[in-house]
N, C-alpha and C positions, 0 to 999 in steps of 0.2 A: 503494500500500500504506500510506503514511503516512496518507493521507487516511481510508482505512478504519479504521486503528488509532484515529485521532483520534475518528472517529464512534462506535467501538465504546466508547471511554473515556467520551464525554459521555453515552452511553445508560446505561452503568453508573452514572455520577455521579447522573444522572436518577432511576434505579431506587433507589439508595442514599438519595437525598433524600426521595424519597416514602415510602420504607419508614419512614425515621426520623420523618418528620411524621405519618404515617396508619396505618402497617400494624398497630400494636398495637392500634387502635381499630376496625379493620374485620374483620368476620367474612366470611370468603369462602365459607363453605358455601352450596351452590347454592340460594338462595331464589328459585325462579323459576317461574312460572306455578302451575297448579293443584297440581303435584307439587314444585315446587322454590322456593316463596317461603313456606315454613312459619314461623311465629314470627319475623317481621322485627324489625328493630331498634326499631320504634315499637310492638311488641306489649306489650300490658298484662299479659301471662301472666307469672307468677313462674317463674323458671328453677330456684329451689331446691325441688325436690319439690313441685311444684304440684298433684299428685294427691293428696297426703296418704297416699300408699301407703307400704309397708314397704320400697321399693326402696332399695338402697344408694346413698348420695350421694357424690360427690367432695368434697374440701375446698372452701370457698366461694370459694377463689381460682381454682378450675378450672371453666371453663364447659362444663357437661355437656350442655347442650342449644343448639339453635340461637339465636342472638341473644344468648347470655350474654356478660358482659364479665368479663375476667380483672381482678382487683383485686392488691393488694400481695401479695408471695409471703411467707407465713409459713415457720417452719421446720417439716419434717416429717421423721420417721424413715423411712430406706430410700429416699429420693429419690436420683436420680442426682446425682452431684458435690456432697455435702452441704458447706455452707458457701461453696460457689463464689459469687462476686459479679461477673458479667460487666459490662463497662464500656460497650461499644457498643450501640446499639440493636438491631441486627441480632443480635448475640450474646446480648443479653437475651431477644429474641423466640424464639431457637432453644433457649435454656435453659428458658424457660417451657414450651416445646412438649414438651421431653423430660421435664419434671416432669407434665405433664398427661396425656401418653402412659403414663407409669408407672402413674399412678393409674387409667387406662383399663383397663390390664392385671390390675388388682387386682379389677375388678368382677366379681361372680358374674353371668354373662350369664342365668342361669335366672331371675333376679328380674325381668328384663324381662317375662317371660310369666305372672308370678303375678296372681292375682285373688282377693280376698276375697268368696267367693260369699254368704256370710252376710248381706251389706248388699243384696242383690238380692232380688227377688221370685221364688218357686221357679220359676215358668214361664220366667223368663229365665235362672235359674241352671242349670237342667237342660239347657238347650241350650249350655253353655259347652263347649268342646273344648279341653284342655290340650295347648299346644304347648311346644317347647323349641329351643334353638339348635342347628340342624343343621348339617351340613357346609357347605351352601350359604351359610348366614348367616355362619359363620367364615371362609369363603373370600372373602366380600365384605369383611369387616372387615380381613383380611390384605392385600388388594388396596388398600384404602383407605389403610391405613398405609404400604404401600409407596410409592404416589402422593404422599402428604404429605411424603416425604422428598426429592421432586424440589425442591430450594430454589430455582434458578433459574428453573424453570417456574411455581412458586408466586409468586415475586417478580413475574414477567410478569404473571400473572393479576391480582395486586394492582394493579399499575399500570393494566392495560387496564380492570379493573372500575371503578376510580375515574373514568376519563375517559369511558368509554361510559355510565356510569350517569347522566350529564347529559341524554342524549338517546335512550336505549334502555331498555327493560324488562329486568329480572333474568332473565327467562325467555329473552330473546333473546342476552343476554350470555352465559349459560351455554351455550346451544345453539352460539352461534358459536365458543366457547372450548372446547366439549365437555368440560365439568367438572361436578362436583356431582352425579354420579349418585346415584339413589336405590334403595333395597331396602325392600321391604314383606313379601313373603311368597315362600318358595320353593316349588318344584314338589312336593316331598313334603308340605310343610305345606299346601299347596292342596289335595292329594288327600284329606288327613285332614279338612280342613274340609268338603269335598264329600262325604265318605264314599263314595269311588269308588277303583278301582285304576288303576294306570298304563296300562291298555289302553283307557281310556275315550277317546272321540273324539266331540266335539261338533261341530255343523255350523258354527256361527258365533259369533264373539266381537265385541263391539263395546267397545272401551276409551276411555272418556272422559277427555279430558285427558291424553294419553298421554305428554307431556313428551318425553324423548329416546328413549323406547322400551325402556329398559332393564328397566322392570318389565313391560311388555307382553310382552317376549321370554321372560319366565319362564312366562307363561301360554300363549303361542302353540302349544306341541307338542301341546296338548290339543284343537285345533280345526282344521277343514279350511280356514276362512276367518277372516281377522282384519281387522276395521275399527278405524280410530281416528279421533278428532277431537282437534284442537289449535289453539290460538290462535296462537301464535308462528310467525313464518315460518321463523326459523331451527331450530325444533324439527321443523317439518313437513319440512324437508330432510332431517334426519336419520331421521325415520321413513320417508320415501320411499326412502332408500338401503338400509332393512332390509326393503323389500318390503311394507310395510304399506299397505292401502287407505285413504286419507284422505277423510273425509266432510265435508261441509260443516257448520259448527257450528251453523247455524240450520235446517237440514233434516234432520238425521240421524234424527229421530224421526218423519218422515214417510215415509221412503223404503222401509223394510223393517222386518221382525221378526227378533229375535235369540234365540238359544238362552241366551246369557249375556251380560249387560252388567256391565262392570266400571266402578266409579265410585270410585276410590281417592284419598282426600284431596282431594277436589274440593268437596264441598257447603259446606266452610267458606272456600272460595277463589271461590265463585260469586256473582254479583250477585242472582240469584233462585234459591236452592236448593229452594223448595218448587215452583217450577215445573218445575225440574229432575227432581225425584222423580216428578212427574206425566208428564213425558216419557218418562222411563225405563219406568214402568209401560205407557204407550202402545206403546212399541216392543218390549215383551217378548213371547214367544210365550206362549201360554197355560201351557205347563209349564215356561217359562223360569225362569232363576236370576238373581239380581243379587249381585255381590261388591262390597260397600260398605265402605270403609275411613274412619275419621274420627278426626282428631287430637284427644285429650282431654288436658287441659281444652280446652273448645271456645273458640277464639278466632278469630272470622271476619275475614278481610283480603282484600279485592278488589283485586288488582294493577291491574285496568284494567276500567271497567265504567260503564253509565249510572247505576248507584246510587251511584257515588262523588261526583260532582257533576254538575248538568246541564250545565256549560260545559266538561266534561272530555272533550275528543275524543281518545280513546285508540286510535283505529284504527291499525294498524300499516301501514308501507310494506314494500316488498319486503326492506329491510334491518332491518326490526324497530323502525324509528324511530317515535316516538309524540310527540304534542304535548299540553300542558296537565298540570296537576296536580291529584290526586284527593285525598281525604280517606280513601278505601279502605274505607269503610263499606258493606255490602251493602244493596241495596233492601229485601229480604226478610230478617227476623231469624228465627232458629230459637229456640224456647223450651227451650233445653237449660239445666238447672240443676243445682246440687250442687257440694260441696266436695271430693269424692273422685272417682277414676276410677270406681269402682263406682256411685256416686250418679249420675254424669253418663250412664253406660251405660244405667241405668233410666230416666232422663229422656228420653233419646235414643229409647229403644224406645216409651216410653208417649206422650210428647208430639209426636214426629216421624214415627216409622216406622208406628205403627198407625194414626193419622189419615189417613197417606198410603196406606193400605190394602196394608201390607207385613206379611208373617209372618216371624219370625225362626226359621230351620231350625237354624242353628249359629252360633257366634261365638266369637272368642278375643281375646286380648290380645297384640299383638306390638310390637316396637320399629319405628319408622319411621326407617330409617337413612340417613344421608347422607354422602358422601366428605368428608374434612376438607381441612385447609389448614395454614398456618404457625402456627396456635394449637394444633391437636390434630389427630389422625389422622381422626377421625370424630365425627359428632354424631347424637343421636337424639332422637326424641319418643314418645310412648305413643299407640299406635293400638289402637282397637277395630275388628276386621274382622268383618263379618257375611256370612252367606250367607241371602239372602232369596227369597221367592216372593211373587207377588201374592195378595193376599187379598180376599174379597167382602166382608169385614166391617170 
């Protein structure tokens, strides 16, 4: 028993040591794979209202988006424990989290869904569907807040993430820890986008880059059969447990035709996004639909792939281990331009989707949500989500 107690003490000492040294500089939000590696630490995208929209921002010290870094804490009215100056590193971290979460509660969640349609071509503006934060969205945020308060679990994730980050992808780390779940669109929001009622039942769904399956599970009830693709072995294990049929990432577009193909936050994490759009069109039934979500402002980042470096051998083993270092640039660049969310939506439609022979049936602006950590309860990015069909022109 004494030996066990000594080991426990050593473990806690190690945890506190690494927390003091690193945790205030580490963002734990699940940057992994197509869905969980958005806006990594090396992203060049600004975290301070990069879209130029009217969305309400937190104080500059509060990281409102993935990859943001907290700075010195100024004085603000209404914050928890005003004037309190914590002394220890862990105490300061928890105090900062309380401040960040306080400001998250003040945000008007409706602002996440607003879009200035006057900046768009009429053909694009007329297909916009106004959504709002429904109960499913609020429930995800409440659950994320609850999980972020598990201090010991979050400390453990911090230490594990630092060690495993040397030889595992972020995707596999998050899959192994079962952390950093994402939320893109709820079932009621999806029905509104598709302009169908809740009795609809499609034959087949293919979800590309399904991650841990949390987003796929939102879509699954509307389909008789659900197929998925995923690179990470750890994530594949989670998908298998949920009963999804996993397809080969190199052959999915040759094996079948699908009623709906979802490609959520993948083309900015894909080595060859133009080829991917062509493959999606090939695998779509004649009357099929595509559900496409893209993080804007557009900031491509390839976690692993041939386009990163010719000498980057990033094939994963059964444990998600990879070899080599990559510069994370895709082989194919998408010509998306503009300084605002709306300008990039217009550019995406004009320069990418139309040349790829897709027609926009409907689209909206939604938050791409991620469970939080010891810095704050949740993170978000701005998503443009489209319902597309194949076009002959």
